[in-house]
N, C-alpha and C positions, 0 to 999 in steps of 0.2 A: 653575532651569529646565533640563530635559533635552532635547537635540536628538534628534528622532526621524528616523531614516534608514530607507529602505525600497526594495525592488526593486519596480518597477511595469512592467507591460506597457502602454506608452503608446498603441501601435497595433500592428497585425499586424507581426510580425517585429522588434519594437523593445522591448528591455528596458533600463530605465534605473535607476541607483542614485541616489536623490534624497533630499534633506532635505525632509521633508513637514510639519515643524512643530516647535513647542516644547511641552513638557508639564511641569507641576509634578507630580511623582510623589507628593508628599505630600498631594495633593488628589484622589486617585482615589476612585471610588465605594465605598460601605460594604462591598460583597461582592466587590470586585475586587482583583486583584493585578497588580503590574508585574513582569515577568520579563525580566531582561537575557539576551538570547539568546546562547548559546554556539555552537550548531550548529543548522542547519536542513537538512532533506532535500528534494531535488527528487523530486516524484512525476512520473515521466517521461511517462506517457500523458496524464494530466490537464494537466500544464503545457505539454507540446508542443501539445496541442489549443488551449489558450488563447493560447499565444504566436503561433501561425500564424493565429489568428482563426477557427477552425473554429466554424461556427454550432451544431453539435451538442455543446456542452459542458455543457448543462444538461438535466435531465429535463423541465423546463418548455418546451414547444414553442411557447408563445404569445408569447414575447418574446425578442428577440435580446440576449444579454448585452452591455452597453456597455463601451467602453474609456474610461479606463484600467482595468486589472484588476490585482488584487493576489492573489498565490498564496502557497503555502508553509505547508501546514497541519500539518506534523509536525516539531516542533523540541524543543529542550531548553535549559535555562538555570537561572539562579539567581533566586529571589524577592528583589527589592530593595525592594519596598514592598507593604504590605497594608492594605486598608481596615479600619475598626474592627470590622466584623462578620465578618471572615474567620476561620474555625475549622479549615479543612482543612490549611492550611500556615502557615508563619511566615517572616519575613524570614531569609534565609540558607539556606533549604531548596533543595536541588537538585530540579528538577521536569522531567517530560516535559509538553509542551504540545500540546494538540490544538485544531485550528481556529484557530490563530494565523496569522501571516504571515511572509514573509521580511523581517524588520524587526529593528532592533537592540534595541528594547524592545517586547515584547508586553504590552498592557494589556487584560485580559480577566477574565471571571468566575472565581472560585475553582473553579467546577465544570468548568473547562477545563484544569486542571492535575492531574497525578498525581505525588505525591512519589516520588522515587527512593530507596527504602529502603536499598539495598545500595551500599556504597562500591566494590564490584567492577564496577558498571555505569558506563561512561563516558558523557559527554554525547553522543558520537557514536552509541553504541548506543541510548541513550534517545531520541535524535532519530528513531529508526526505530520507536518504540513504536506510534504511531498507525497507520502504514502496515502494520506487522506484524499489527495487529488485523484487517485486511481479509481476508487469506487464512485467519487463524484463524477468523473468523466463517464463511467459506465451508466450511471443514472441519466445523465444528459443524453447519451447515445440511444437509449431506448425511447427517447422522446416522451418521457413520463409526463402525464398531466395530473394536476391536483385532483385527489379523490379516487384515482385508479388504484387497483390492488397491485402489490409488488411483493415478489417472493425472493428471498435471499437463500441460495443453496450453498452451504459451507460457512461456518461461523468462526473462522480464524480472525486475525486482525482486520483484513479487508472486509470480511463479511460483517463483523460487528460495526465497523465504520459505515458500511452500506445501510445497516439497520438504523443507525443514528441519523444518517442523512435522509433516508426515505421518510422517517418520522418527521424530521424538520421540514421536508418538502411538501408534506401533506398527503402522503400515500395512505390509503386505507382499504383493506387491512394490510398491515405489514406482517408477512409470514416468514419466519426464520426456521431453517432446517439444518440439522446436524445430528449425527448419531451419538455425540457426546453429551450426556445430561447437563454437565456443568456449563457447557457453552450455550445450551438452550436456555438455561436459567439466566445466564449473563445477557443473552439477547432480550429476554423479557425486561431486565433492568434497564436495557438501552432503548426500550420503546417498542419492541415487537408486540403485536396484538395476539398472535398465535405462534406456537412453536411446535415442530413435529420432528420425529425421528424418521428419516427417509427410508430406513430399513423396516419400519413397521408394515404389517400387512394392510393393504388398501390405503397406503399413504396418499397416493394421488387422488383416490376417491374422497378422502377427508378434505383435502385442499379444494377440490372442485365443489364439495358440498358447502363449505363456508364462503366460497366466492361465487356461488350460484352459477357454476359452469366452467370455472377455470380462471387463473390469474391473467391479468392483462400484460404485466411486465415482470421480468425476472432478471436477477443478477446471479450468474453461475460463477462460484468462486472456489470450487473444490479442486479444480485442476485435474480431474479424472473423468474418463468417458462416462462412467456410470452416473456421475452427478449430473452431467448434461442430459443423459437419457431420461433420468427421473424428472428433471426439470421440464422437459418437453411433455411428459405425461400429465403435467399439472396445468398446461397452458390452455387459455381460451382461444377460440378461433381468431386468427389475425393478431395473435399475441407477439410481443417483442422480447427477445432474450439477448442480453449482453454477455459475452464470454470474457469475463475478467480474470478467472483463474488460468494459469499457464498449463494447459493440457499437454503435457510433454510426451505422453504415450500415444502412438499411432495405431495400436493394435486392438482398438475397441470399435465395434461395428454398431451403427445406429440406423434404424429404419427411416431414412430420410423421406421416403415416399409417403408413408403414413403419418409420420410425426412432424414433418416440416412442410413438404410440398403440398399435401392435401389440405391441411388446416391453414395454410398461408402464413406460417410462422416466419418472422424476421429474425435472423441471427446476425449479430454485429460484433466484430472483434473490438475489444476494449483494451488492447495492449497500450501501455502508457505512451509508447512512441508513435502511435497512430493518432496524432493530433497535430494541429497547425503549429509552426515554429514561432510565428510572430502575431498574426491577427486572429483574435477570437471571433467566432460567428456562431449562430444558434446550434446547440448540441455539440459543438466542437470548440472547446476553450484551450488556450495555451497552458503550459505548466504554470507560468507565472500568474495568470489570471485565476486559475483554480486554487493556487496556493493563497493568493490574496483573499479569495472568497472564504477559505477555511479560517484564515487568521482573523478576518473581520467577523465571521460568525462567532468564533470563540471569544474574541475581544468584546463583542457586543452582548454577550450572554445568551445568544440564541442557540448555541451548541456547546457542549462540553465533552472533551475527550480525556479528561483527567482520570476517570475511573477505568479506562482501558489499560493504563500503565500498571502492570502487576509486579514488575521486578526491575531493579536497577543494579547493575554490576559494574565493577571496575574493569578497565580494558586489560589489566594484567591477568584477569581470570578468564580470558577468552577461550582457552582450550576446554575447560570444563563446561563453560556455557554452551559452546557449539557441540560438544559431545552430547550434552543433554538434548539439544535441539534435534540432533540426528537420531536419538534413541528413545526419547521420552514422549509418548503420545499425549501426555498431559502438560507439555511445555506451555508456559503462560502465553496468552494472546499477544501481549505487547511487552517486550523486554528492551531495555535501553542500557547504554554504557554512559557512565558519568566520567567526564574528562576534566572536571573542575579542578582537580588536584594535580593535573599534568602540566 
């Protein structure tokens, strides 16, 4: 029997590292795999909202999500058991996991793992594969063309990944915006051509000047109404904006007539669940195909996410980690849990 340990949000502002049961890994379902977690990544916006008990953590507005809650959907590890019907991976394979949890052993469908084909990709990098697929999907959805300008509003983990991907995809100029100076500096290191503080006077005017009239495409990742409003001020006529940030507040008013309708702006939702389940097609890839894209780009040396990882903690320290996430405005962009000793 294998002891299963997991991070749980027991109630608002309470994270606990608990033994949640015992499991015989030799008796998992026919199409399931057991993955011994090596590294799991914190999704800062989503996990902060759940940790503090924000009611608006779900698209479904008819029910309030209950406690306890288990998070941690982007991780990586080794397959240690596989059901008799599993064909995609085998015991001993290194895999990226999606829609798993912060747990020492994830037991889930083989359809929720992607094999790490390259030895050049570490578990820490692979544990960013699912989260990396979110901004990748947003860039696809604005139907970006090589050489077009692209603005990223908000430079947390998703925003920094969007900067890296926009640069790799051939955007010019890549414009990165955030009020925090350290995050703007990091965006320059990740390939941004220009950085701006959106709170600066004439911010939109500066963006329009360097783009000769406005940006063609934008990825909004702040999750607040003002971020979208300021993004719209920077757009060229017929520009396209992907809403990647989870804008959980409904009390912000935007002048849609002048800022969207008149200039013909396209707004497209880029929630990660708004994608096909099985077959990829132009601008709309499955989770699996986007994760394979990220792993292949990293394995082939075309893209590196190593420098985004600023901190690695033990799962036993989850309470202090999440408390900092909830209260510290300078919480690092990418923080991971190391499960290698569990």
